N, C-alpha and C positions, 0 to 999 in steps of 0.2 A: 371070275368075280373076285376082287380083292376085298378083304375085310380090314380096312384101315381106319384110323381115327385121327382127328386133329389134335394139336397140342396147345396149351395155354401160352400166350405171349404177353408178358408184362410190358406196358407202355409208359413212357414218361409223361404222357398226356394225363392230366388229372381228370377224375370223374366228376360228373355233375353232383351238386349237392343232393342230399336225400330228398329235400323238398322239391327240387326241380325234376328229380327222377320220378316223383309221384309214387314211389314205392315205400312201403313201411320201413322204418329204421330196422326193425327186427329182420325183415327179409333181406335188406341190403347192408347188414353189418360188415360183410366182407364181399367184395365183388372184383372180378377180373374181366375186363373186356378183351376179347381175343380178336386179333386182326387178320389172321391168316390160317388156312387149313394146311396141314402138312401131308402131302401126298407121297411121302417116302417112308415114313415110319411104319413099322409092321406091328408094333405093340399097341394094345388098346390104351385109351386115356388112363393115366395113373395120377391120382391126386398127390400122392407122396413124392413123386418124381417130377412134378410140374414145377416150372419156374415160380419165383415168389409172386404171391397174389398182390394185386394192386388194391389197397383198401380204400373204401369210400369214407369221406368225412364231411362235416357240414361246410367246410371251407372250399372243397373241391368244386371246380366248375369247368366242365368240358363235355364233349359229345361222345357218341359211340364211335369206335374205330371199326371201319368196314374194310374187308379184304376183297379185291376184285377177283372173281372166279371166271366169269365169262362176260361178254358184252351185255351190259344191262343187268348183270347178276352179281351181287355182293354177299359176303358172309361175315357174321360176327358171332360172338359167344359171350355168355355171362356165367360166372362161377360164383355161387352163393354158399356160404358156410353156415349161416344161421337164419331162421330157427332150425333148419335142417340142411344137410348137404344136398345141393342140386346143381346140375349142369344143364344149362340152356343153350340151344343153338338156333340160329335164325338165318334165313336167306331172304334178302331184299331184292325184288324184281322191279325194274323200271319198265312199266307198260309202254312207254314212249320210245324205248331203245329200239334201234333198227334190228330186225331179225328175231325179237322176242315173240314167242308164241306159246300160249298155254295149251296143255293137252290133258284130257281126262280119259279114263278107260271107256272104250266104246262097247257096243253091244256084243253079246255072246253070238257066235256064228249060228247057234241053234236058239236064237232069242225067243223068249216067251215072257211077256210082262208078269212080274211078281213071282216068277218061278225060275226062269233061266235068263236073267238079265245080263250078267257078266260072267267071265271066267276067272276064278280065283288064281292069283299068282303073287309072288313076292314083289315088293316095291323095286328091288333090283332088276327083276325080270321085266317089270313094266318099263323101267327106265331104258334098259337095253333094247327092248322090242321097238320102242318109239324113238330111239336115238335122242334122248333128252339130256339136258345139262344137269338138272336137279329134279328130284321127285320126293313126295311124301305119300303116306297112306291117306285115305279120305273117309268114305262113309262107314257107318255102322252097317252090319249086314247079317243075313241069315241064309242057310243054317249056320249056326255058330256052335261048334263043339270041339272036343279034343281031336277028332278025326279031320274035320274040315280045315283047321288051322295048319295041319301038317301036310295037306294034299291040295293039289289043284282040282278044280271042278266047278260045277254050276253054282251060281250064287244069286241072291236077291238083295238089291240095295234097299236100305231103309232111308227113305227120303229121296230128294231130287238127284238125278244124274243126267248129264247131257254131254255129247261129244261131237264137235264140229257140225252143229246144227241138227243133230239127231237126238231124239229123246231116248234115254236109256231107262229112266225110272221117274215116275210121276212125283211131284211134290207132295209132302205129307204135312198135315197140321202138327205143330210142335217140333218140326225139324227144319230150322232155318237153312238157307242155301247160300253158298258162295258162287257167284256167277261172273265169268269174264266174257264180255261180248266181242264180236268180231271187229267192232269199231275201237277197240283198245280201252274200253271203260270196264269198270268192275263194281260190283255191289254185294253186300251181305244183307239179306232180307228174307221175309216170309213170302213164298210164291203161291200163286193161286193153284190149288190142286187140279184145276181144269185149264192149265196153261195152254195157250193156243199154239198150233203148229207154226204160225207166223212168228210168234215170240221165240220159240225154240230155234228156229232157223237163224236168228240173230246171234245165238250163243256159240262161243268157241269152246268153252269148257264150263261145266257146272257140277258141283258136288254138294252134299248136305252134311250137317252136324247135329249137335244136340242143344247147346246153349250159346246165346249171344253174350259174350263175356265183357264186351266193351262197346259202347254206343255213344257217338258224338263226344268222344274223349272222356266219357264217364265210365269208370269200372263198375260192373254189375256186382251187387252184393248177393252172392248165391249161398243159400243155407248149407248146401252139401259141402263139407270140409274134408272129404276123403282125399288122400294123396295117391296119385297114380302117375305113370308115364302119360304124357299128353302130347297131342298134335293139334295145332291150331293155325288159323289163317287170319290175317288182318289187312286192312287197307288204310292208307294215309288219308288225312283230311281233304287233300286236294285231288285224291283219286289216282294219283300218278304211280304210287308204289304199292306193291303187294308184299306181305311178309308171311313166310312159311316158318312157323315156330315149333320146336319140339323141346321137351324136357325128358330126360331119362328118369327111370324110377324103379323101385323094388330091388335096388342094389345099394345097401346101406353104406358100403365103402366107396361108392362111386356117385350115386345120385338117388335120392329117396323118392322123388315125385312131388307134384304140386297140386294145390287145390285149384278149382275153377276160377276163383277170385284172383289168385296169383297169376294165372294165365292171362287174365285181362290186364293186370298191372304190368306184366312183363311185355306184352304186346304194346302197351302205351309207352313204356320206357324206350322201346326200339323205334317208335315213331308212328304207330298205328292210331287211328281214331275210332275204328270199329273193328271188332274181332269176333270170331266164331270158333268154338271148340269142335274139333272133329273126333273121329274114333281114336282112342288111345290105348292104354294098357300094353299088352304084348304086341299090339299092331303098330305102335309108334316106331316109325322108321324114317330116317333121312338119308338119301342116297345121292351121290354126285358122280358125274362122269369125270374120271381123272384125265390127266394130260396124255396118258397112254391109250385113251379111249375106252378103258374098262370101268365098270361100275365100282364105286367105292362107298362102303357103309360108313357114314360119318358119326353115327351115334352107337350106343350099346343097347340094342333092343332086348327087352326082358320077356322072352316067350317061354311060358311053362317052366319058369325057374331056370332056364338055360340062356344066359345073356348072349346076345349076338346070333341067336338062332332065329332066322327070319321066318315070320308067319306068312302064310298065304292069305292075302286080303282080297276083298271083293272088287276094290278099285283103288286107283291112285290118281294124283294130280301132279303135274310137273310142267317144266318149261323147256322148250327148245331155245337155244341161244348160240350165237356165233362165238368162236374163239376170240380171245383178246389179241391185240397186236403183239408181235414177238417182243418178249422182254418185260411186258407190263407186270405180270405176276412176280417175276424174278426181282424186279426193281423194288416192288412193294415188300417182298420178303427181306431184302437187304435193309430197307428202311426200318422195318419192325425189329430186326435183329440188332441194329444200332441203338434203337430206342430201348430195347430190353437191357443192353449192356450199360447204357447210361443210367437206367433205373437201378441196376444192381450196384453201380459205382456210388450213386447217391445214397443208397441204403447202407453201404459199408461206411461211407463218410459220416453218416448220421450216427451209426453205432459207435464209431471211433470217438466222435465228439462227446457222446454220452459217457463213454468210459473215462474220458479225461476230466469230467466234471468233479 
């Protein structure tokens, strides 16, 4: 398993106005949209050595830059400097793309409801075991303590869990679920605690979280303003796209962490109409399968004060997807490199013009 991180790429494409982003001016005082993940760098993301940040202003008007990773799977990134330093990463999945299939952790081989529902493992292990393209952590769980986060073992999911038509954990009141059905539709909602076997059989993958942070395009105003690393999932208004979103946290020189309201705002910025907060904190992990077939950690997890030390979580959710046609990703990287060079040239020209005034 490689522990690699993506880098920031500045684009000549201007950003949307703060009003159209629907994020607060304070949150988006400085933003960079990243178009491509670097699968060759060995150093973790470093704000100081990153290329120049693309700054948002009220006159800018453009969309998010997406990098193709796999067929039907794209990646982007958002770098925020104020009110606190935050690094967001998101994967967009096209449910209609050929070969895309959602996968959630299945039952423990010694399955017993509410006692031994799943087997704890890292998100990277989950991705490798299921031959996925991308994966994130999912449910809150118990037992949760200093020992269980460091070791594999039996776990109990808090809230709904389902895998390939099989119930893993019953729905619970107050724990909304994200569900992908076998007919390629998805929803975020509260499920009946007495969900029928027939309903479960229709489900490809299902997990649960804590708060619905975005509903019908409206960001939820949540009283809890604590900042933590976060993992979340969103769905576009037309139901075609699913967004897996993470923000690192508890690392002052890298990323501080976000409030639940900011999670909803950022999901909306990337294109979601409804969104759900999943387990976060030291569990927050985004993993991708690299071109060499090995799992790659794209974020910097903060586990027990040791960044990039992966926690063993009760379950994960991810996607199987086909490789892109030869050269697609390479051509995109070249395009982004040229855009970054033009942005740097424009910056230097502006600085020179300012000096001559």
